[in-house]
C-alpha positions, -999 to 999 in steps of 0.1 A, spaced: 1 3 -1 12 35 -6 10 57 24 0 91 28 34 106 32 43 93 -1 40 125 -21 40 130 -57 77 141 -53 88 114 -35 70 88 -58 90 108 -87 122 106 -70 118 68 -65 114 69 -104 147 87 -110 164 61 -90 151 32 -106 164 47 -139 195 54 -125 201 18 -120 198 11 -155 168 -9 -155 147 -8 -188 114 -18 -172 88 9 -174 69 -10 -150 56 9 -115 44 -16 -81 15 -2 -75 -6 13 -109 12 -4 -138 30 2 -170 33 36 -185 12 27 -215 -15 10 -192 -19 43 -173 -20 62 -205 -47 41 -219 -67 44 -188 -65 78 -190 -78 80 -224 -105 57 -216 -117 79 -186 -120 111 -209 -139 89 -236 -162 80 -207 -171 115 -195 -176 123 -236 -200 92 -236 -218 103 -204 -228 135 -220 -239 116 -251 -264 94 -230 -275 125 -209 -285 142 -242 -302 107 -256 -323 111 -223 -333 143 -234 -343 132 -269 -362 108 -256 -383 131 -233 -389 155 -260 -399 127 -281 -426 111 -253 -437 146 -248 -446 154 -285 -461 122 -283 -484 129 -255 -494 162 -268 -501 143 -304 -529 124 -285 -539 148 -263 -547 167 -295 -563 135 -311 -583 127 -277 -596 165 -279 -608 159 -313 -626 130 -310 -642 146 -282 -660 168 -304 -678 140 -318 -697 115 -296 -690 97 -263 -688 63 -285 -666 77 -307 -644 92 -282 -645 60 -260 -635 41 -293 -607 66 -303 -590 70 -270 -589 30 -266 -572 34 -300 -549 60 -292 -538 48 -262 -527 14 -277 -506 30 -302 -489 48 -268 -479 13 -251 -485 -16 -280 -458 -21 -304 -459 -44 -338 -458 -82 -330 -421 -91 -337 -413 -104 -370 -407 -141 -371 -367 -149 -372 -369 -171 -401 -339 -154 -417 -315 -165 -395 -295 -191 -399 -297 -209 -367 -310 -202 -333 -308 -219 -300 -338 -224 -281 -346 -244 -245 -354 -280 -252 -362 -307 -229 -350 -341 -246 -363 -359 -217 -397 -349 -217 -425 -372 -227 -454 -348 -224 -444 -323 -248 -444 -295 -219 -430 -262 -235 -403 -251 -214 -410 -217 -215 -446 -224 -195 -425 -225 -165 -388 -214 -173 -375 -215 -135 -386 -252 -127 -374 -261 -161 -338 -246 -160 -321 -265 -132 -282 -260 -130 -273 -292 -149 -299 -279 -179 -286 -242 -173 -248 -253 -177 -258 -273 -208 -271 -245 -227 -241 -225 -213 -220 -249 -231 -240 -246 -264 -239 -209 -265 -199 -210 -255 -190 -237 -277 -205 -214 -308 -185 -184 -294 -214 -168 -283 -223 -164 -324 -253 -183 -324 -280 -163 -305 -312 -174 -284 -344 -174 -301 -363 -140 -296 -392 -159 -277 -368 -178 -258 -345 -144 -247 -377 -126 -238 -389 -156 -218 -354 -158 -199 -350 -120 -195 -389 -122 -183 -380 -150 -157 -346 -133 -142 -366 -101 -138 -391 -117 -119 -366 -128 -95 -346 -98 -91 -379 -80 -83 -382 -103 -53 -346 -90 -40 -341 -59 -18 -323 -30 -29 -291 -43 -8 -294 -79 -5 -282 -95 26 -267 -126 25 -255 -142 60 -259 -180 53 -225 -184 29 -192 -193 39 -175 -185 7 -181 -156 -16 -164 -152 -52 -168 -117 -63 -166 -107 -98 -160 -75 -113 -163 -58 -150 -166 -84 -177 -176 -59 -204 -190 -79 -233 -157 -105 -231 -168 -141 -236 -133 -153 -231 -131 -137 -195 -164 -147 -185 -152 -187 -196 -122 -182 -173 -144 -167 -145 -167 -200 -148 -139 -222 -142 -122 -201 -111 -159 -193 -92 -161 -236 -100 -196 -230 -114 -202 -266 -123 -201 -276 -87 -219 -245 -74 -251 -265 -66 -235 -291 -48 -227 -266 -18 -251 -246 -2 -226 -225 17 -209 -209 -15 -222 -178 -35 -210 -161 -66 -217 -120 -72 -214 -105 -103 -211 -67 -93 -220 -49 -128 -209 -40 -162 -218 -71 -178 -223 -55 -211 -206 -30 -234 -173 -21 -249 -168 -61 -256 -183 -73 -288 -201 -103 -270 -222 -85 -245 -255 -103 -250 -243 -139 -249 -225 -126 -214 -257 -113 -202 -272 -148 -213 -249 -168 -197 -254 -145 -163 -293 -149 -164 -290 -186 -170 -266 -188 -139 -294 -165 -119 -324 -185 -130 -309 -220 -123 -293 -209 -90 -314 -180 -74 -302 -183 -38 -264 -189 -48 -260 -161 -79 -266 -128 -76 -263 -99 -102 -256 -62 -90 -262 -29 -113 -232 -14 -128 -231 22 -145 -234 5 -177 -267 -14 -171 -286 15 -182 -304 23 -213 -290 53 -224 -254 44 -215 -254 10 -231 -270 30 -263 -239 51 -267 -216 24 -258 -226 -6 -282 -248 -30 -264 -281 -21 -282 -261 -21 -316 -251 -53 -308 -285 -63 -297 -298 -47 -334 -272 -65 -355 -281 -101 -337 -319 -98 -343 -315 -78 -373 -357 -72 -378 -358 -34 -362 -393 -46 -345 -376 -75 -328 -349 -57 -315 -365 -25 -304 -395 -47 -284 -363 -67 -269 -347 -35 -259 -379 -12 -245 -400 -41 -234 -372 -65 -216 -338 -51 -216 -345 -19 -198 -367 -32 -170 -342 -60 -167 -314 -35 -157 -339 -17 -137 -347 -45 -115 -311 -54 -107 -302 -49 -70 -276 -23 -63 -253 -37 -33 -251 -68 -16 -241 -73 18 -223 -103 33 -210 -113 67 -175 -94 61 -183 -68 32 -203 -48 13 -202 -54 -23 -215 -27 -50 -200 -15 -82 -187 17 -79 -184 34 -46 -196 55 -14 -218 85 -23 -213 104 7 -199 108 44 -232 96 63 -241 70 35 -258 39 54 -273 4 41 -305 7 58 -315 39 49 -304 33 13 -322 3 10 -353 23 25 -350 52 6 -347 31 -28 -372 8 -27 -380 -20 -47 -408 -2 -66 -388 28 -72 -358 8 -84 -377 -12 -109 -384 25 -126 -349 36 -131 -342 25 -164 -316 51 -168 -298 75 -144 -283 95 -172 -284 132 -166 -305 126 -127 -340 141 -128 -341 140 -92 -322 132 -58 -332 95 -56 -315 93 -94 -285 109 -83 -280 92 -52 -278 59 -77 -258 74 -100 -232 82 -74 -232 49 -63 -228 35 -96 -204 58 -109 -177 67 -75 -142 59 -70 -119 52 -40 -96 85 -42 -57 81 -35 -48 72 3 -35 106 8 -66 123 -2 -94 126 27 -131 136 20 -151 137 -10 -145 153 -43 -163 154 -79 -151 129 -100 -132 132 -132 -156 110 -148 -182 135 -152 -206 115 -126 -200 103 -89 -173 113 -64 -142 103 -52 -142 93 -14 -109 95 6 -96 69 32 -115 84 62 -152 79 45 -142 43 37 -130 34 71 -159 52 90 -188 38 66 -170 1 73 -170 7 112 -206 18 115 -216 -11 96 -195 -37 111 -178 -49 81 -144 -56 71 -142 -49 35 -159 -28 8 -154 -48 -24 -164 -27 -60 -153 -28 -96 -156 0 -121 -121 7 -124 -92 -15 -143 -59 -19 -129 -31 -38 -146 -30 -67 -121 -67 -74 -122 -73 -60 -87 -60 -31 -63 -64 -26 -24 -70 10 -13 -77 27 19 -61 -2 40 -62 3 80 -57 -22 108 -90 -35 129 -69 -37 159 -43 -10 165 -23 -37 186 -20 -61 153 -12 -35 130 14 -54 109 -6 -84 109 -23 -87 73 -49 -109 86 -62 -81 109 -68 -53 80 -98 -40 62 -100 -14 34 -117 -9 0 -105 -35 -29 -115 -32 -66 -118 -62 -85 -123 -61 -125 -124 -94 -144 -122 -80 -183 -85 -87 -189 -65 -72 -220 -94 -45 -214 -109 -29 -233 -120 -55 -261 -88 -74 -259 -68 -46 -269 -54 -37 -235 -22 -51 -212 -42 -60 -180 -50 -92 -162 -83 -101 -152 -92 -108 -117 -116 -126 -94 -114 -122 -55 -127 -152 -30 -134 -143 2 -136 -167 34 -168 -153 51 -157 -167 84 -121 -155 86 -119 -127 65 -92 -138 41 -92 -136 7 -75 -146 -24 -77 -130 -59 -70 -156 -86 -56 -136 -119 -59 -150 -159 -51 -133 -188 -69 -147 -221 -45 -130 -247 -9 -119 -247 -1 -83 -241 15 -61 -268 52 -66 -271 60 -29 -274 38 1 -257 26 21 -285 32 58 -271 28 76 -302 -11 65 -305 -18 70 -265 1 103 -265 -12 117 -297 -50 113 -283 -41 127 -251 -18 155 -259 -46 166 -283 -73 166 -255 -50 186 -231 -33 207 -254 -44 243 -245 -37 237 -208 -3 220 -216 5 250 -234 -2 275 -211 18 254 -183 48 251 -207 46 290 -217 44 297 -176 76 274 -171 96 288 -200 89 324 -190 106 315 -155 137 302 -172 137 337 -196 132 314 -224 107 314 -258 99 278 -261 124 254 -239 121 242 -204 139 216 -183 135 180 -180 119 186 -146 101 211 -155 84 191 -186 82 163 -162 63 186 -138 37 199 -164 28 165 -180 22 149 -144 3 177 -133 -20 185 -166 -22 152 -176 -26 138 -140 -8 111 -146 19 115 -117 29 77 -113 42 73 -150 78 72 -152 80 104 -176 118 104 -167 123 70 -184 103 75 -213 116 112 -219 141 107 -241 120 90 -268 92 115 -262 110 150 -261 147 146 -267 170 175 -249 180 202 -277 217 188 -276 233 163 -259 249 181 -231 220 208 -228 191 203 -200 166 220 -225 136 206 -242 117 220 -271 83 218 -258 68 235 -291 81 207 -313 70 180 -286 35 193 -289 40 195 -328 48 160 -329 18 150 -308 -5 169 -327 -31 150 -348 -37 160 -387 -57 188 -393 -91 183 -382 -110 200 -408 -96 174 -435 -69 149 -435 -66 147 -474 -60 187 -482 -43 198 -448 -9 211 -462 -18 223 -498 -10 259 -503 -42 280 -510 -38 280 -549 -37 244 -552 -70 240 -528 -82 264 -548 -77 246 -580 -89 213 -565 -123 230 -553 -126 247 -589 -118 218 -611 -135 192 -587 -160 176 -616 -129 173 -643 -112 153 -617 -141 133 -611 -145 125 -649 -110 119 -656 -103 94 -631 -133 73 -640 -118 73 -675 -84 61 -661 -97 36 -637 -99 10 -669 -108 -20 -645 -134 -2 -627 -120 -12 -592 -129 23 -579 -91 29 -571 -65 48 -590 -28 35 -591 1 57 -587 6 60 -624 -32 64 -632 -31 91 -611 1 112 -623 -14 107 -659 -49 120 -646 -34 154 -632 -7 158 -660 -40 154 -684 -60 178 -663 -31 205 -660 -31 200 -699 -67 207 -703 -64 240 -676 -35 253 -698 -59 251 -729 -87 265 -717 -91 305 -728 -89 325 -694 -114 350 -682 -101 383 -675 -118 412 -658 -130 443 -672 -99 457 -648 -75 432 -664 -85 438 -703 -78 477 -698 -45 471 -681 -34 450 -709 -46 474 -735 -29 502 -716 5 482 -715 1 467 -748 8 432 -730 -10 407 -710 -10 411 -671 11 390 -651 -24 372 -641 -32 364 -677 2 350 -689 7 325 -656 -17 296 -656 -21 279 -624 -15 243 -624 -9 211 -600 23 208 -589 47 178 -587 16 148 -590 40 121 -575 43 144 -544 2 146 -545 -2 111 -546 20 103 -516 -3 126 -496 -35 111 -504 -26 74 -505 -26 79 -466 -29 41 -457 -1 34 -480 -11 6 -501 -2 22 -534 -40 30 -545 -65 62 -540 -99 58 -539 -117 77 -559 -149 83 -540 -130 90 -508 -106 115 -529 -139 132 -541 -158 134 -509 -131 147 -493 -125 177 -519 -159 182 -515 -156 182 -478 -128 207 -479 -151 230 -501 -181 229 -479 -156 238 -446 -144 265 -465 -179 278 -471 -185 275 -437 -153 290 -425 -166 324 -444 -204 322 -428 -194 309 -393 -174 323 -361 -144 298 -354 -160 294 -319 -193 279 -338 -171 256 -361 -151 244 -328 -187 234 -314 -199 217 -344 -166 196 -346 -167 184 -307 -202 178 -305 -209 167 -339 -217 131 -324 -248 148 -304 -264 162 -333 -256 130 -352 -275 111 -323 -302 139 -326 -308 138 -362 -310 99 -366 -340 99 -336 -358 125 -354 -355 110 -388 -390 90 -383 -391 77 -419 -353 67 -419 -346 82 -449 -314 93 -441 -321 128 -449 -334 157 -423 -355 188 -428 -353 220 -415 -380 218 -387 -359 183 -373 -326 201 -378 -339 233 -360 -351 207 -329 -315 189 -329 -294 223 -329 -320 237 -303 -314 208 -280 -278 210 -284 -278 243 -272 -295 234 -242 -272 208 -233 -240 230 -234 -260 255 -212 -259 227 -188 -222 221 -192 -217 257 -186 -209 264 -223 -224 295 -239 -218 289 -278 -250 297 -293 -256 281 -327 -280 296 -349 -300 269 -363 -311 289 -396 -277 304 -402 -264 270 -404 -288 254 -423 -284 280 -450 -246 273 -449 -253 235 -452 -281 236 -477 -259 252 -501 -279 236 -530 -310 247 -513 -323 209 -515 -346 213 -481 -329 186 -466 -299 173 -452 -281 141 -456 -273 129 -419 -244 104 -427 -227 133 -448 -232 156 -419 -212 130 -397 -183 130 -423 -179 167 -429 -176 171 -389 -161 137 -378 -123 141 -372 -117 111 -346 -82 96 -353 
């Protein structure tokens, strides 16, 4: 454990001593490798962005519901002007439109679906009639094996999935918000799985699920985040529901922050459901009628003899489990399908429990969480909570660590036995998704096995794929530095000003700036500094911070294809865009849609010849000047042309495969033209806002595209911009976007509609 006296300066000094011994290892005993910490920082910032998207999506749903209610009320009022009979009939019909959904289409287009079958049943009884009785532990394990043998690619039939979700939800609704279990002598705690079927398969073995039913004194608690980020969220969720239904008093499922209809809509689970059951009606029915209510039914904590188990953390300094269980009753809990952008104090409390994290050991009290939701709670808060509840541990998930688990806020249960590890309590994080996220990371997965009689625990770990051989600092740092660039520039300027230098800082200053601004104090910057930011000379302790930031700045966000062209060349691209397209199509003799280098160079040369042969349009002033001087003006005598076609090809062949996509090239030029037009009509702050929040607008436009035509009209566009302005106001941003001004700039062809996909491509600048 790191103790309070281990200050930031002390930790950095330790890193330097480590470096002086000549070690090449970048691992730190407490937190992990530099790459892991950089990846974790980037993931947290993405999480804050996704949280805003989830809150915005909830606002869209509210607006749509209000509009639907208003439409129904208008219809009822209209019908009331007729007869009472007509009113009754019409109102019943109108109400059905609000609550009913079309019957799900048959899933005959799917190649194969798994279903619940009873090979021993001679009475032709349908297992779905009483799924709880049918799913014995043996049958559940059989269906889990079927699911896993297909690597999760063969889904359950929709009717089987709805029956499973309904049965599991009925069981969950019988459990208190804080489930109390005192009979078990052993508890296995499973942290975040995030849609990783390989990790779940490891967990099933480590938790000895196959023999769980043979011992009534063992229990397994999954503490949330079953879905999202991974590509197999649905088979993971199905597996957990099968275990819950077949082991109702030995398997407990606790809600995580991703078991939320709005959050899971922005992170990928809903998309996975849509792709699996590709009939829109089936997927929507599953999502609204079954997934949402299932998420809401999940309990929020489990209290055992030794520990409190929950997903995130403690919401306040007086948090009490009994009071929490009473305040968030079963009925109330089951209404909370989402807590994104909480509407009241109850939702805010639940969100804080799901999103909070333990603070570093040296930080006391409560602080707003940088995730954008929840708080960070110090060791004083943890110890007080555990002592008031006569518990030894707070076991939670929610946060990856490279070893799969992490101990925080450790304290002695008996001051006379302070050095005895068997007499200590504290907070423990367990994270069960190895190589997170989606098999791309370097961390291990872990479970925690707690002896409820002695308080001793073990943390078996696993890893289902090899870690990358070399850390990819370039990729991680480009994203992180870009996200913090303004603060980095300000901090470097202050440091260089102190040195009476314009653009250099000392190595110590460089480390201090990165550690403080990026909030990555434990990354061994001193070890990786020579590769990331070498000094200006071998014997000079000066780093050119401007060169460092330039190295880790992504390409121009507005247009990766035309980013470095001089104005004349860019103007030529815009002016002769149609000729480009026509020539390239002629040269594409194999109709592959792509041009080789020789084809591209030939096209540019032919286009230069056409440009040179065209008569130049001269203004009246030019003609008068030419007549007066008796010769052509310089503007008339020098014709613009495309220079160095070989270099142009290298620039546009971004992936280096030796070909350029004609469609992508022309689309990039068109995008550049549109952005140029917008730059003339809009303020810089407005363009930056569109770049930063284009995903929110894309979400709004797709949501309002009721006929799924892919286009939006003026009214839909105005609603989307108005909602975005409202959301930015809530976030403390005050850049109002004028819907009419934007519409006129974007709908330059006066078609009356805007293509949603093209809008997204226009402002998408993700790396």
